[in-house]
N, C-alpha and C positions, 0 to 999 in steps of 0.2 A: 512407540506405535502400538496400538491395541491389537492383541492377538485375537483372531476370529475363531470361534468354536468350530470344531470339526463335526459336531453333532452330539448325539447322545448314545450312550452305551445301551446294551440290551436291557439294562435295569434302570434306564432313565437318567443315568449320570452324565452330566455335561463333560465332554472331552475336548481338550484343545491341543494344538501343536506346541509342545514345549521347545524352547530354544536349545541349542547344543550346550551341554554342561549342566542342564537342569533336570536330568532324568532321575529315575529311582536310585540307580547305583551311585550317581553323583551325590545324591542326598545322603545315602548310607555312608559314603566315605567322609563327607563333611561332618555328619552327626557323630560319627565314631571317633573323631579326632579332637573334639572340644565340647565344652558346655555352652549351649547357645542361649539358655535362659539367663536373662540379665539380673534376676532376683530369685532367691529361694525363701519362701515364706508361706504361712497359712493364709488362705484367701477367703474373704467373705463376699457376699453378693455386691456390696457397695464398692469394694476394691476392684472386683472383676469388671464392673461396668465402666471403670475409668480407662481400661485398656481396650479401646474399640477403634483404633486408628490403623492406617496402613503401616505406619512405622512403629506401632506399639500395639500388637494384636495378641490378646490372650483369649483362650477358649476353655470351657469346662467339658470334660467327658468322664462320665461314671465316677464322680466324686473327686476328680483330679483336675488341676489347672495347668495348662501348658502355654508357654510363650511361643507362638508359632510365627512370629514376625519373620524369622529367617527361612521358614518353610514355605511361605506364601508363593514364591516364584517357582517352587518345585511341585506345587499342587497340580495334579493332572486335570482337575476341573477348572483351573484358572483362579486368579486372585479374587475376583468378585464373588465366586461361589463360596470360598472359604471365609470371606469377609462378612457373609451373612450371619456367621456365628461369632463375630468379633465382640468381645466383652460380655458374652452371655453363655447359655448352656447349649453346647453343640451335640449333645447326646442323641437327640432325635434325628438330626441330619446325618450323623454318623451311622446310626442304625439303618436308615433308609438306603444309603448308598455304599457304605463301607463296612457292613456288619461283620465280615470275616477278616478284616484287616487287623493285624497285630499292632494296634496303635501304640501300645506301651513300648514296644521295641523300636518302632519308627520314631517316636517322639521323646525317647528317654532323655536325650540331651536338652530337651526343651521344658522339662518338668520344673514347675515353679513350686508347687506344694499341694497339700490337701485342701479341699473346699470345705468351709465351715459355715457357709451362709444359708440362705433360704431360696431354694430353687423356684418357689411359687412366685417370686418377684419378677421372673422372666417370662416373656411371651413364649407360647408354644408354636413351633414351626408347622405350617401346613403348606405342602408343596402345591403350586398352582395347577399341576397336572393330576393331583390326587382325585380319586373318584368322590363324587358327592353322594350323600346318603341321608336318610331320615330315620330316626329311631322313635318308635311308638310303643308305649307300654299300656296294655289294656287287659284286664281280667287275668293278671299274672302271666301274661304272654308278651314277650318282647318281639317286635317286628322291625326288621331292618330292611328298608327299601333302598337299593342301589340304582343309580342311573347308568344305563348302558353297561352294566357289569353282571355277569352270571355268578350267582352265589349258590353254594350247596350247603345245607344244614344237615349234619350227620347225627346230632344228638339233641334230644329235647328232655329237659328236666323240669320237675314240678316247681321247685323253688328257684326263682330268678331274681337277680338284682343287678343294678348298673353302678359301676364304680364312678364316682364323681371326679376323682383325680386322674389326670392324664399322665402322671408320672409313672415310672416303673413300679409295679407292685411286687412285693416279696412275700414268700411263704416259708415258714420254718419247717425244715425237714430233719430227719434223723439218719445218721450214718448206720446203715443196716449191715453192710459188708464192705470190707476193704482188703485188697490183696495186691501183691506184685504181679505184673505181667511181663516185666523186663527188669533189668538191674536198676533203672531209674524211673520207671513208669508204674503208676498205681491205677487200679480200677476201683472206683467208689460206687456203691449202690446206695442211693438216698431214698428213704421212704417218706412220702409226702402226707399231709393231713388226710384223714379218711374222708371220702366223698368228693375229693378234688380230682376231676378228670383232667389229665395233664399230658396230652400228646404234643411233642415238639417236632414239627414237621421238618423234613430235609430242607436245608437252606435257612433254618432259624437256630437260635442259640438262647442261652439264658445267662444271667449275671449272678455271680456269687457275691455275697456280702460277708467278708471275712474279718473277724475281730483280731487285731494284733496290738496287744497292750491297750493303750487308750485310743488307738486309731482304728478306723474302719476302712478296709480296702474293698474295692469293687473290681471284679475280674470277669470278663466274658468267657464262657466255655460252651463248646458244642457237645451235647450228649451223644452217646453211641447207641442208646436205646431209651425209650420213654413210654409212658402211658400206663394203663392198668394191665395186670397179669390175669384179668378175668378171662375165663374160657369162652365167654359170650362175645361173638364178633360184634364190632361196633356197627357195621352196616346192616345188622339184623333189626335195628330199631330199638334194641334193648341194651342197656349198659349196667352191669352190676357194680355198684359202688361200695359193696361190703368190704372188698379188699382195697386197701390204700394203693395209690399209684406209686410206682418206683421209677426212678430215673438213674441211668448209669453213665458214668463219666470215665474216660481214660485221660489221665493227667500226668504229664512229665514233671518230675520234681527237680528243680534247680537248687542246689545246696546254698548258693549265694543269692537266690531270688528274693524278691520282696514279699511275695505271697505264698508260693508253693511250699516253703518250709512250714508255714502255719497249717496248710492243708495236710501235709504229711503227719503233723503232730496230732491230728484228730483221730479219735478212737471210735470203735463201734459203740453206738449209744449216744455219741456227742451230737449236738445240734448244729445246723448250718442253714443260713437263709439263702433261698434261691428265688430268682425273679420269675415272673410269668414269661412265656416265650417272647423273644425279641427278633425283629427282622421281618422282611416281606419278600425275600427272593423266591421266585417260582422255579423249583427244581424239576418240575414234571417232564421237561424235555429230556433230562438225563435219566429219568426212571422209565422212559418210554422203551419198551422191549423191542420196538421196531428199529431202534437206532443201535448202531455199534458204538460201544463206549470204551474210551481209553482213559484210564485214570493214572496220573503221575503224582506220586506222593512221596514226600521226604519226611522221615521221622513220624511225629504225631500228626503230620498232614494226612495220615490215614484216617483220622477221626471222622471228617464229613463223608468219607468214602463208604464207611460201614453202613450208614443208613441208606445210601444210594443203592448198594448191593442188596440190602434187605428189601427195599421197595421194589426193585426189579424182580426179585424172587416172588414177592406177593403178586405182582402183575402177571408173571408167568403162570402162576397157579390159577389166577382168576380168568385170564384170557385163553389159556390153553395154546399159547403161541409155540411154534416150533423153532424159533430163532431168537436168541438173546445173547449176543457175543459181548463179553465184558473182559477187558484186559487191565490188570493192575500191575504197574511197575513201581515197586516200593524200594526207595533208596535209604540206606543207613550207613553208618560208619563200619560197624563190626557185627558179628553174630549176636553178641549180648544185647544189641539194640533192637533186635527183632522181637516184637511182643508175642506172647503165646497166643494160640488160636482157639483155645477151648471155650472162649466166650463169644466168638465171632459167628456170624450167620453162615460161614463157610470155614473149611480147613485150608491151611496153606497148600496142602497137597491135592485139594479138590481140583478137578478139571471140568466139572459140570455142576450147575446149581439146581437142577431139577430133572427128574426123569421124563422121557417121552410118555405121552398118555398111554401108549400100548406097550411099554417096556416090561420085560420080565426082570424082576429084581429079587434080591435076597433080603430077608428080614433081619433086623438087628435089634438088640435089646438096649433100650435107653436106660442108663444107670439111674438108680434111685439115690437122691441126695437132697440135703437140706439147703445146699448152697443156691442162692438165687441166681448167681451168674451161670452155674451149671444148668439151672432150670430154664434160663433164657435160651441157652444153646439147645437144650433138649427139645424145647417146644419148636424151635426152628427145624430140627431134624424130624420131629414128629409131623410137622406140616408138610414134609416131603414124602408122606406116606410111610414114614419110619423105615426108609429103604436105603440099603447100601448102594452106592453108585458104581455099577460095574458094567457099563454099556457105552455105546458110542452115540452121541447126540450133538446137534448143532447148538444146544443151549450151554455154551461154554463159559466158564469163569476162570480164567487163567491168571495166576499170580507169579511174578518173578521178582526175587530179591536181588538187589544190586548193591554191593558193598564197596566202599572206597578204601577201607583199611581193615581187611579181614585177617583172620589167622591163616597159617600155612595150610591148614586142613580144608579151607573153603574151596569148593569145587564149582561154585556158581559164577555168575558174571561179576566182573570187577569194574571200578571206575565211577565217574560222575556222568550225569545225563549228557547225551549228545545225539545227533541226528540218526546215527546207525542203530540206536535202540528203539526207534519208533516203527510201528508196523506200517504196512502199506495202506495208502489212503483208500477210502470208499465213500460213496455219496452220502451215506447216512451217519458218517463218523461224527461223534461229539467228543470233546476233550475236557477233562476235569483236572485242574492243577491245584495242589495245595502243599505248602511247605514254607520254609524260611524265605525271606525276601530274595536273597541271592538265587535260590533254587527256582523261585517263581519267574524271575527275570530270564534266567537261562532257559528254562523249559519253554516259556512263551516264545522266545526267539527261535528255538528249534522247531516248535510246532508250526509257527507262522511260515517258516521256510519249507518244511516238509509237506505241508498241506495247503500251499498257496493257491492251487487251482481247484481245491475242493470246498464244498460247503462245510463249514466247521463252526463250532461254538466252543468257547472257553469260559470257565468260571474259576476265579482265583481270589 
């Protein structure tokens, strides 16, 4: 019997009612117990095209090929949606609907091998609900006309060109700074080519192209900061391109991982290829200072939260709002898993993210340093009128660390996520969830129960 779609998610993704035993945790248990790919081999485009049937379905994502035959019935969008990518490149569809999903972890038992073919042999997916637009080039000016869509252009440059390829474009960057922020997590600052304006908005990510021997690995990562460090604000209509753009990443290193040991081996001055921004998730509802925001993060699930907090801070300053309540519950195993806060837009001990407009504050001195990461934080502090926060305000940004296996000296909250940890509901509440699959499932369950009668929004 054909299952009927329940509709579409907030991001346009088809959702269906999966039968019992076909949920996410059922898939995690199945995939962790056996190898589901029937072959392990290097795959070219001709070989991939052969596997395009319901009982033999292979797909390509970011340079890797997976046998997803066993996963079809577990796909929350239904079998037909996933079959659209059978025997071809699924990267575009993945970017459109599942950009933040850890596909490598979910499909590791389905891994067939590296892709060695020609992606140009495949059709490019265009969703039927995508907006239509016309591109016109005249007198060195590019005009993009969208139908029934509001578009804002923030930057205009003299030299313009249009890429003919619809594939992901990579740029070579240089590791400018690298340091530890926890026992197993590194912060990388990558300097991009001069003249490249490179803002990666909240809800978007990039892909790394990592060389490992004779192989090339592709991995998606969400930056914690990006763009130019120019003092000239973008919305002024002028952008200084003299300083190259920098992009900052927080990456957890897995000693037995496929890719992260290669990243750990990179030194300052080494090169790495980074794609242009990927994804099209609109995160503006979460950065809206009129909404109360609850963020539930486990481990490096903190990564997308950082830019959300930074954007809310910017909106506060621009709007002069007197209310912006942000709560972050950060789950880790032990104290050594908590990353340092000297590069964040806030400190762990902060309870406010901006002073009231009429507040009396004490001045502080921003330390002088050549470290770009310190500079990023210093500029954030400077943008708060270089002021120590020593007042009471409704602009609160509260962080609570919750550990499952702390030392005896830990005096904070213990355990794993449950309903007692969630704050009281309010009409404007929005919830942001990010972490390992098991955490996301558990957090979603408690959120749906706790806020069943409230207007709520989740992103995970």
